[in-house]
DRENROVEX-13913 format. One record per atom (N, C-alpha, C): residue in one letter; x, y, z. Coordinates in steps of 0.1 Angstrom, whole numbers, plus 5000, padded with zeros to 4 digits. Example, Ala and Ser with C-alpha at 12.3 -4.5 7.8 and 13.67 -1.06 7.14 Angstrom:
<pts>
A513249435078;A512349555078;A513249675078;S512849785071;S513749895071;S512950005079;
</pts>
This chain:
<pts>
M500949885000;M500050005000;M500950125000;H500550234992;H501350354991;H501250435004;Q502350475010;Q502350555022;Q502250705019;T501650775028;T501650915028;T503050955034;R503351085033;R504651135039;R504551125054;R503451155060;R503251145075;R503450995079;E502850905072;E502950765076;E504350715074;F505050765063;F506450725061;F507350765071;I507250895075;I508150945085;I507950885099;G506650855102;G506350785114;G506850645115;T506750575104;T507350435103;T508850445105;M509450535098;M510950545099;M511450585113;A510650665120;A511050705133;A510950585143;L509950505141;L509950385150;L511050295147;A511450275134;A512450185131;A513850235136;A513950365136;A515250425139;A515450445154;G514350435162;G514450465176;G513550575180;S513050575192;S511950675196;S512350815195;C513650845196;C514050985196;C514551035183;A514450955172;A514950995159;A514451125154;L513151155156;L512551275150;L512051365161;L512351345173;L511751435184;L512751545187;G512151665189;G512951775193;G513251775208;A513951875213;A514351885227;A513151875236;G512151955233;G510951955242;G510251825243;E510251755231;E509551625231;E510251515238;Q511551535240;Q512451435246;Q512551465261;G511851565266;G511951595280;G513351635285;E513751575296;E515051615301;E516151515298;A515851415289;A516851315286;A518051385280;P519251365285;P520451435280;P520751395265;A521251485258;A521651465244;A523151435243;S523551335236;S524951315233;S525451405223;I526651465225;I527251555215;I528651505211;D528751375211;D530051315207;D530351325192;L529251335184;L529451335170;L529451475164;G530551525160;G530651645152;G530451775159;R530751885152;R530452015156;R528952045158;Q528552115168;Q527152145170;Q526952285166;M526352295154;M526152425148;M524952505154;C524952635153;C523952725159;C522852755149;V522352655142;V521352675132;V519952665137;D519752615149;D518452595155;D518552585170;D517452555177;D517352555191;D517352405196;E517752315188;E517652175192;E518352145206;L519452215208;L520252185221;L520152305230;V519252405227;V519252525235;V518152515246;A518552555258;A517552565269;A517252705272;E518252795272;E518052935275;E518953015265;N518453135261;N519253205251;N518853355251;T519853445252;T519653585251;T520353645239;L520953555231;L521653595219;L520753605207;R521253675197;R520453695184;R521053595173;R520153525167;R520653435156;R520653505143;T521753495136;T521853555122;T522253445112;F521553445101;F521853345091;F522853415081;H523753335076;H524853395067;H524753325053;R525353395044;R525353345030;R526753355025;P527153255016;P528453255011;P528753375001;R529953404999;R530353504989;R530753424976;I530553494965;I531053434952;I532553454951;H533253354949;H534753364947;H535053444935;P536053534935;P536353624924;P536753544911;A537253424913;A537653344902;A536553284894;S535253294899;S534153244892;S533853304879;P533453234869;P533353084869;P534653014868;V534852904876;V536152834876;V536252734865;L535052694859;L535052614847;L533952664838;K534352684825;K533352734815;K533552654802;P532552654793;P532652584781;P533852624772;E534652524769;E535852554761;E536152444751;T535852314754;T536252214745;T535052184735;A535352104725;A534352084715;A533052024721;I533151924730;I531851874735;I531151974744;E531952054751;E531252154760;E530652264752;L531252304741;L530652414732;L529452364724;N529452234722;N528152174717;N527752234704;N528652254695;N528352314682;N527652454683;G527952524694;G527352654696;G525852654701;I525352534704;I523952514709;I524052464723;M523552544732;M523452504746;M524852464752;P525852554750;P527152514756;P527052504771;A527852404777;A527752384791;A528952314796;A529452354808;A530552294816;A530252314830;C529352234836;C529052264850;C528452134857;P528552114870;P527852004876;P526352024875;F525651924870;F524151924870;F523751824881;S524151864893;S524351774905;S525651704902;D525751594895;D526951524892;D527751514905;G528951574906;G529651564919;G530951644919;V531351704930;V532651764932;V533151704946;V534251644946;V534751584959;V536251614960;Y536751594972;Y538251584974;Y538651444977;D539451384968;D539851244970;D541251234977;P541251194990;P542551184997;P543451084991;K543050994984;K543850894978;K544850954968;D544251034960;D545051104949;D545451244953;R544951294964;R545151434968;R544751534957;L543551514952;L543051594941;L541551624943;Y541151744939;Y539751774938;Y539351714925;K538151654925;K537651584913;K536151634910;M535951664897;M534651714893;M534051634882;W532851594883;W532051534872;W531051634868;Y530751654855;Y529951764851;Y529251734837;I528251814834;I527651804821;I528451884811;A528851814801;A529751874791;A528951894778;G528452014776;G527452034765;G526051994770;Y525152084771;Y523852044776;Y523151934768;D522751834776;D522151714770;D523151614764;D524451644766;D525451564759;D526251484769;G527451524773;G528451444779;G528551444794;F529251334799;F529651324813;F531151364813;G531451484816;G532851524816;G533451504830;Y534851514830;Y535651484842;Y536751584842;A537051644854;A538151734855;A538751724869;T540051754870;T540751744883;T541451884886;S541751904899;S542352024903;S543251994915;E544352064917;E545152064929;E544752164939;D544052264935;D543752374944;D542252404945;G541452334936;G539952364936;G539652494928;I540552564923;I540352684915;I540652664900;R541852614898;R542352584884;R542052444881;W541352414870;W540852284867;W541552234854;H541752104854;H542452034842;H541551924837;R541351924824;R540551814817;R541451704812;P541651594819;P542551494814;P541951424802;E542851384792;E542351304781;E542251164785;L541051104784;L540750974789;L540650874778;D540550744781;D540450634771;D539050584769;V538150644776;V536750604775;V536150634761;V536350764757;V536050804744;V537350884740;P538250814733;P539650874730;P539551014725;G540451104730;G540451244726;G539551334734;T538851274744;T537951354752;T538151324767;N537451404775;N537451374790;N536151314794;R535451244785;R534251174788;R534551054797;V533651034807;V533750914815;V532650814812;L531650854804;L530650764798;L530450794783;A530450684775;A530150704761;A528750734759;P528350814749;P526950844746;P526150714744;I524950714748;I524050604746;I523150634734;P523150564723;P522350594712;P520850604715;G520350714710;G518850744712;G518550814725;Y519550844733;Y519250904746;Y520251024749;I519651114757;I520451234761;I520451234777;R521451284782;R521551274797;R520851394803;N520551384816;N520051494824;N520751484838;G519951484849;G520551484862;G521351364865;S522451384873;S523351274877;S523951304890;T524251204898;T525051224910;T526151124911;V527351174914;V528551084916;V528951094931;W529250984937;W529550974951;W530850904954;L531750954962;L532950884967;L532650814980;D532650684979;D532250604990;D533550554998;H533850625008;H535050595016;H535050465023;E533850405025;E533650285033;E533250165024;A533450185011;A533150075002;A533949945005;K533349835007;K534049715010;K534749654997;D534149674986;D534749634973;D535349754966;P536749744964;P537449864958;P536849904944;S536249804937;S535649834924;S534349914925;E533949934938;E532650014940;E532950144948;R534250194947;R534650304955;R533850434951;F533550444938;F532750554933;F531350494929;K530350574931;K528950524927;K528350644919;M527550604910;M526850704902;M525450664898;F524550764899;F523150754894;F523050854882;A522450814871;A522250904860;A520950884853;Y520250994850;Y518950984843;Y519151024828;F518450944820;F518550964805;F517050974800;R516951064790;R515651074783;R515851054768;M514851014761;M514950994747;M515251124740;G516251114731;G516651234723;G517851214715;N518151314707;N519351304698;N520251424700;G519951504710;G520851624713;G520551744704;L519551734694;L519251844686;L518151924692;W518152054687;W517152144692;W516352194681;P514952214682;P514152184694;P514052034697;R513652004709;R513651864713;R512551784706;Q511651844698;Q510651764692;Q511251674681;Q512551704677;Q513151624667;Q513651494674;L512851384673;L513151264680;L514151174673;P514951094680;P515951004674;P515250904665;I515950854655;I515550754647;I516650644646;P516350514650;P515050464655;P514750514669;R513550514673;R513150554686;R513350444696;P513950474708;P514150374718;P512850324723;A512850204730;A511650144735;A511150224747;N512050284755;N511650354767;N511950504765;A510950584769;A511150734767;A512150784777;E512250724789;E513250774799;E513650654808;R514850674814;R515250564823;R516450614832;G516550554843;G517650584852;G518650464853;Y519950494855;Y520850384856;Y521750404869;A522150294875;A523150304886;A524450234881;F525550294884;F526850244881;F527850244893;T528850164892;T529950174902;T531250174894;S532350224902;S533650244895;S534750234905;P535950184902;P537050194911;P537750324911;D537550404900;D538350534899;D537550654895;G536250634893;G535450744888;G535550774874;I536250694866;I536450714852;I535950594844;H536250474849;H535750354842;H534650294850;W533450294844;W532250254851;W531750124847;S531050054856;S530449924854;S529349924843;K528849814840;K527649804831;K526549864839;P525649944832;P524550004839;P523549914845;V523049944856;V521849874862;V520649964862;Q519649924854;Q518450014853;Q517750024866;T517350144869;T516550174881;T515050164879;G514350184889;G512850194888;G512550334881;P511250354880;P510750484873;P511250604881;C511650704873;C512050834879;C511950944869;G512051064873;G511951184865;G513351254863;D513451354855;D514651424853;D515051494866;N516351524867;N516951584879;N516751504891;S516551374890;S516651284901;S518051264905;G518351214917;G519651204922;G519751104933;M520851104940;M521051004951;M522051064961;F522151004973;F523151044983;F523250934994;Y524250945002;Y524350845013;Y524050915026;N523150845034;N522850895047;N523450805058;P524650855063;P525350775073;P524550765087;F523650855089;F522850845102;F521950725102;R521450685090;R520650565088;R521350455081;K522550485077;K523350385069;K522550335057;M522050435049;M521250405038;M521650485026;W521550415014;W521650485001;W520250534998;V520150664994;V518850724992;V518850764977;Y517750714971;Y517450764957;Y516450874959;N516850994954;N516051124956;N515351144943;I514151114942;I513451094929;I512451214926;R512651274914;R511751374910;R510451324906;T509351364913;T507951334909;T507151464909;S505851454908;S505051574908;S503651544913;D502951644918;D501551634922;D500851764919;S499551754919;S498751864915;S498751984925;T499151954937;T499252064948;T500552134947;H501652064946;H502952124947;H503752144934;G503252074924;G504052074911;G505151974913;R506452024910;R507551934912;R507751904927;V507951784930;V508251734944;V509351634944;R509751594956;R510751484958;R510151364964;S510451254959;S510051124965;S511351044969;Y511150944977;Y512250884985;Y512250734983;R513450684981;R513650534981;R515050514988;E515050434999;E516250405006;E516550255006;H517850225007;H518250085007;H519650075013;P520049975021;P521449965025;P522449935015;N521949875003;N522849844992;N522549924980;F523549994975;F523350094964;F522750024952;I523349914947;I522849854935;I521549784937;Q521349714948;Q520149644951;Q518949744952;G519249854958;G518249964960;G517750024947;A518550004936;A518150064924;A516850004918;S516549884922;S515449804916;S514149834924;W513549944921;W512349984928;W511149984918;T509949984924;T508749994917;T508050124923;K506950164916;K506250284921;K505750264936;K505450134940;K504950114953;K506050134964;D507350124959;D508450144969;D508850284971;V508250374964;V508650514964;V507550594972;V507950684981;V507050764989;V507350914988;F506250994989;F506451134989;F507351185001;W508151274998;W509151315008;W509251465011;L509551545000;L509751685002;L509051764991;A508651894995;A508051984985;A508252124990;A508152224981;A508052364986;A506752384994;D506752485002;D505552505010;D505152655011;E504252685020;E503752825021;E504752925025;R505852875031;R506852975035;R507853005023;D507752935012;D508552965000;D507753064992;L508153184992;L507353294986;L507753314972;P506753354963;P507053374949;P508053484947;D508753474936;D509653584932;D508753704929;P509153824935;P508253944934;P507953994920;V508853954910;V508653994896;V507953884889;L508453764890;L507853654882;L506453614887;K506253604900;K505053584907;K504453444904;Y505253344901;Y504753204899;Y504853134913;R504053024914;R504152944926;R505552874927;P506252884938;P507552814938;P507352664939;E508352594933;E508352444934;E509752404938;L509752284944;L511052224947;L511652154935;Y512652214929;Y513152154916;Y514152044918;K514852054929;K515851944932;K516351964946;V517051864952;V517751884964;V518951784965;D520151844968;D521351764970;D521651754985;C521851634991;C522051615005;C523351555008;V523951585020;V525251535024;V525351545039;A526051455045;A526351465060;A527451565062;Y527151665070;Y528151765074;Y528151775089;E529251745096;E529451745110;E528351665117;S527451725125;S526351645132;S525051645125;R524951695113;R523651705106;R523751655092;M522651635086;M522551625071;M522251775066;L523051805056;L522951935050;L522251925037;G521252005034;G520451995021;G520552125014;L520852125001;L520752234992;L519552224984;F518552304986;F517252294980;F517152394968;G516952334957;G516852414945;G515352454943;I515052584946;I513652634945;I513452704932;Y512452654925;Y512152704911;Y511052814912;Y511352934906;Y510353044907;Y509753074893;G510052994883;G509453014870;G510453084861;P510053124849;P508753104843;P508652964838;P507452924833;P507352784827;P508252764816;N508552644813;N509552604803;N509252674789;D508052674785;D507752724772;D507952874771;I507752944781;I507953094781;I509453124781;A510253054790;A511653074790;A512353034777;A511852924771;A512452874758;A512152974747;K510953034747;K510553124737;K511353254738;G511553294751;G512353414754;G513853404752;G514353274752;G515753254751;G516553294763;Y515953264775;Y516753294788;Y516453174797;P517353164808;P517153054817;P516053074827;K515552954832;K514552964843;K515253014856;T514453054865;T515053114878;T514953014889;N516152964893;N516252874904;N517252934914;D516952944927;D517852974937;D518152854946;L519252854953;L519552754962;L519352794976;L518452724984;L518252754998;L518852635006;V518952655019;V519652555027;V518752505037;G518952375041;G518152305051;G518952215059;F518452165070;F519252085080;F518351975085;S518951855088;S518251745093;S519151665103;R518551615113;R519251525122;R519251375117;D518351345108;D518251205104;D518151185088;G517951295081;G517751285067;G516351265062;L515451255071;L514051235068;L513251365070;K513251415082;K512551535085;K513551655085;W513151755077;W514051865074;W513551995080;D514452085084;D514152215089;D514852315080;R514052405074;R514652515066;R514252645073;P515052685083;P514652805091;P514752935084;D515652945074;D515753065066;D515353045052;R514253115048;R513753095034;R514253205024;T515253275028;T515853365018;T516953285011;A517353324999;A518253244991;A519653234997;F520153114998;F521553095003;F522553124992;I522253074980;I523053114968;I522053144957;P521753274955;P520853314945;P521453324931;C520653304921;C521053344908;C520953494907;S521753554897;S521853704897;S520553764891;R519853694882;R518753744875;R519053864865;Q520353874862;Q520853984854;Q521453934841;K520953984830;K521453944817;K522953984816;G523653894809;G525153924807;G525953864818;T525453804828;T526153744839;T526253584838;W527253524843;W527453384841;W526353304849;N525853364860;N524853304869;N523553374868;R523153404856;R521853474854;R520653394860;G520653264858;G519553184863;G519953034864;Y518952954867;Y518952804867;Y520152754876;M520252804888;M521352764897;M521152624902;H522252544901;H522152404906;H523352384915;S523152294925;S524252254934;S524952134929;A526052104935;A526851984931;A526551874940;G526551744935;G526551634944;G527651634954;G527451604966;G528451614977;G528351744985;G527551834980;G527251964987;G528352064987;C529352034995;C530452124996;C531752055000;V532852114998;V534152065002;V534752155013;V535352085023;V535852155035;V537352185033;V537652315032;V539052355029;V539452455040;R540152395050;R540652465062;R539552535069;D539552675068;D538552755075;D537252785067;E537152725056;E535952755048;E535352635041;L534052655037;L533352565029;L533252615015;R533452525006;R533452564992;R532252494985;F531352574979;F530152524972;F530352544957;Y530452434950;Y530552444935;Y529152444930;V528852544922;V527452554917;V527452584902;S526352544895;S526152574881;S525352704880;G525652784870;G524852904867;G524752904852;F523552954847;F523252954833;F523153104828;S523853144819;S523753284813;S522653294803;G522353184797;G521353184786;G521953224772;E523253234772;E523953284760;E524353164751;S523753154739;S523953044729;S524553104716;P525753074712;P526353134700;P525453124688;K524853004686;K524152984674;K522653024675;Q522153034687;Q520753064689;Q520553204694;G521553274698;G521453404704;G521153394719;G520153314722;G519853284736;G519153154737;G519253094749;G518652954750;G518352934765;I517352854767;I516852824781;I517952754789;Y518652664782;Y519652584789;Y521152614784;A521352734780;A522652774773;A523552844783;G524852844779;G525852924786;G526052874801;A526152744803;A526252694817;A527752684821;S528052744832;S529452744838;S529452704853;T530552684858;T530752634872;T531252754880;G530452794890;G530952894899;G531352844913;L531952924921;L532352884934;L531852984944;A531152934955;A530753014966;A531452974978;V531853064987;V532653034998;V532053085011;L531952995021;L531353025034;L532352995045;R532353065056;R533053035068;R532652885072;R533652815077;R533352675082;R532252685093;D531252605092;D530052605101;D529252735100;G529552815090;G529052955090;G527652975085;F526752875086;F525452895081;F524652985090;A524952985103;A524253075113;A525153095125;S524953205131;S525653235143;S524753295154;L525153275167;L524453345178;L525253465181;D524753585181;D525453705182;D525153785195;A526153865199;A525953955210;A526554095206;G525954195211;G526454335209;G527354365221;E527454495224;E528354545235;E527854495248;Q526554465250;Q526054405262;Q526254255262;T526854195272;T527054055273;T525753975273;G525653875265;G524553785265;G525053635267;S524153545267;S524553405269;S523553305263;V524053185260;V523253075256;V523652955264;T522552885269;T522752765277;T522152645270;T522952535270;T522452415264;T521452345274;R520652255269;R520052165277;R521052055282;A520651965290;A521651865295;A522151785283;V523551775283;V524251695273;V525251605280;T525651505272;T526751415276;T527851415266;F529051375270;F530151365260;F531151275266;K531951215257;K533051125261;K534451195259;G534351305252;G535551385249;G536151455261;R537251525258;R538051585269;R538251735267;H538151785255;H538551925251;H537351995244;L536952105250;L535952185245;L536452285235;F535852295223;F536252385213;F535052475208;V535352595203;V534352675197;V534852725184;N533852755175;N534152835163;N533452975166;A534253075167;A533753205171;A534553325166;R533853435163;R534453555159;R534353655171;V535453665179;V535453755191;V536653835191;D537253875179;D538453955179;D538154095184;S536854135184;S536554265190;S535754255202;G535654135208;G534854115220;G535454005228;E534653925234;E535153815243;E534153705244;L534653585247;L533853465250;L534353395262;R533453355271;R533853265282;R532753155282;A533153045288;A532252925289;A532352875303;E531252815307;E531152745320;E530352615319;V530652525328;V529852395328;V528952395341;L527752365339;L526752365349;L526252225352;D525752195364;D525052065366;D523652085362;E522851975363;E521551985358;E520552075365;R521052125377;R520252225384;R520752365381;G521752385372;G522252515368;G523352565377;R523952485385;R525052535394;R526352505387;A527352595388;A528652585382;A529352455388;V529952385379;V530752265383;V532152305383;L532652325395;L534052375397;L535052265393;P536252305387;P536652445385;P536152505371;F535152445365;F534752495352;F533752605352;S534052715359;S533252825361;S533552935351;K532653035350;K532853145341;K534153225346;E534253235359;E535353315365;E536753245362;N536753115361;N538053045359;N538353025344;C537353055335;C537553035321;C538653135315;V539553085307;V540453175300;V539753245289;V539753375289;V538953455280;V539453435265;L538553415256;L538853405242;L538653535235;R539553585228;R539453715220;R540153695207;A539553615198;A540153585185;A539053555175;D539353555163;D538453515152;D539053385146;R538553275150;R539053145146;R537953045145;T538052955135;T537052845134;T537252735143;K538352725150;K538652625160;K539452685171;Q538852705183;Q539552765194;Q539252685206;A540352645213;A540152555225;A539752645237;V538852595245;V538352655257;V539152595269;A539652675278;A540452625289;A539952695302;W540152625313;W539852675326;W541152665335;K541252765343;K542352765353;K542052655363;G543052575366;G542952465376;G542352335370;A542252325357;A541752205351;A542552175338;E542952055337;E543752015325;E542751985313;D541651925316;D540651895306;D539251855312;L538351815304;L537051775309;L536851635312;S537851555313;S537751405314;S536951365326;R537051435337;R536251395349;R534751405347;L534351475337;L532851495334;L532351395324;S533251305319;S532851215308;S531651135312;G530651135303;G529451055305;G528451115315;Q528751225322;Q527851285331;Q526951395325;P525651395328;P524751505322;P525151635328;V525551725319;V525851865323;V525251965313;K525252085316;K524952195307;K526152285304;L526152335292;L527252425288;L526652565286;R527252665292;R526852805290;R527952885284;F527652955274;F528553045267;F528153195270;H529153275275;H528953415277;H529653485266;L528953575259;L529453635247;L529253785247;R530253865243;R530154005241;R530854045228;S530154125221;S530654185208;S531254075199;G530453965197;G530953855189;G529953765183;E530353665177;E529553565170;E529953425173;L529053335178;L529353195181;L528753115170;Y529553035163;Y529052955151;Y528752805155;S529652755164;S529552615167;S530352585180;F530052465186;F530952415197;F530952265196;W531952205202;W532052055202;W533152015213;V533051895217;V533951835226;V534751725219;S536051735219;S536851645211;S537651555221;P537951435217;P538751345225;P540251385224;E540551465214;E542051495211;E542251645212;R543451685215;R543851825216;R543851885202;S543951805192;S543851855178;S542551915174;G541551885182;G540151945179;G539351865169;A539851745166;A539051655157;A537651645162;S536651675153;S535251665158;S534651525156;H535251445148;H534751315144;H533351325138;G533051445133;G531851465125;G532051445110;Y531051455102;Y531151425088;Y531651555081;V532451525070;V533051635063;V532551655049;A531251625047;A530651655034;A531451575023;A531851655013;A532651595001;A534151585004;G534551595016;G535951585020;G536651715019;G537951705019;G538851825018;G540251795022;P541251875019;P542651855022;P542851835037;G543551725041;G543851695055;G542951595061;F541851565054;F540951455059;F541251325052;T541051215059;T541451085053;T540251005049;G539051045052;G537850975049;G536651055051;A535550995055;A534251065056;A534051155068;T534951135078;T534851215090;T536151285094;D536051385103;D537151455107;D537851385119;T538951315116;T539651245126;T541051305128;T541251425121;T542551485122;T542551625128;G541351685128;G541351825132;G541851925122;A541751885109;A542351965098;A541552095097;
</pts>
């Protein structure tokens, strides 16, 4: 029987444990473990008392953007719909080769391109043997054109030949425009999805056909549930484009689904407001998800219009912005800020005029910053003058590490107190900007009394702007004596911003949380080094 979204989430909550979907209030006074990852200040999940002000932040566009643009023959696409950007696809940092790796759409509706970089800014297109003389990682499939795809680096793959995983959607076509010119002979199926595995991200296995899906479908791994998730584009009369959900512990086995296996998952809602100029009902065009620190991070592509036929006739891209969301389990999502996280410019003549897409893997962690690789469409088509899917390039947006939101104080000191938490670590760290102010911390028992010597008065004052700062107290080497005990943490802040806190087992500050698509200094899916 087909489940509703409410029934689906309720079933999953029971399977995962009674606290999987419950907030702090619903869990009563049960202490929350903070052993996994940095605890970001994006919501009140761990907050008991707060006099600080929450501010949401947005990344800046790197001045090198676009870092990849159409240049090769397959990317230029004979002057029709040139493209060189992730259409989800994937951008990761591979610690094995110490390289950034990008999979991208090379010429709209055409190729699966591959590029590498030593610094994430300057990209190289290696000549590969898949289609000699090109950087294609998949040969064209006769009678079909590509659309959405996701590539994933699986650090925990037991079989080395499955270290990389890919989902790709194909629809019937010959790459010619307008699309009404169908291929001859016509394929038996109008559209299909395929799952692939690879040892190196270049040479892929024979495709395994998936169940029914729509364009811009994708996939991700949810380590909190230890499930591979197929993130399937569907639609309904109420919301238009929506997302449906299929999960399975095995990537390839999970590809074999039927309509009965797929349940409604996510959609735009009443808090997603129309663009003030376009005035169409917003729809959820896509979502890319990844584990980052103690959360699942979601980049929600919200579509504001105009309809395809209007944009195609006008020769300009559709308007999509990227908004951000967070989840503790990957099922139930919170999108506290409904303004664009990475907006398209909406300006003619810019590389990111419209149709903004995120990359599979979400972001790369590079020292003190998060790097988001995104696609932007200018609408510029050399042979057509303008095109709905033309002029696609890869841009780079940069955010402070953990910098999605901060709790802020002005000249008057304020504080935030957690509810009861437990930890096994020994060293408290914060990500804070207090170079013009100060931060102190104290540890309280469950009745709100200071646990000596971890008092506010004994705390060594922090006055720096750093994404990893150790908190220390006079008369105490570390927090080891409090291991496993329910305590509360209180942070006193003046003229500063608090982004996250965590307790690490090591002096290095390793959070043991997830690191999205990786980054220099990390050896796998989690931060074990404090890089």
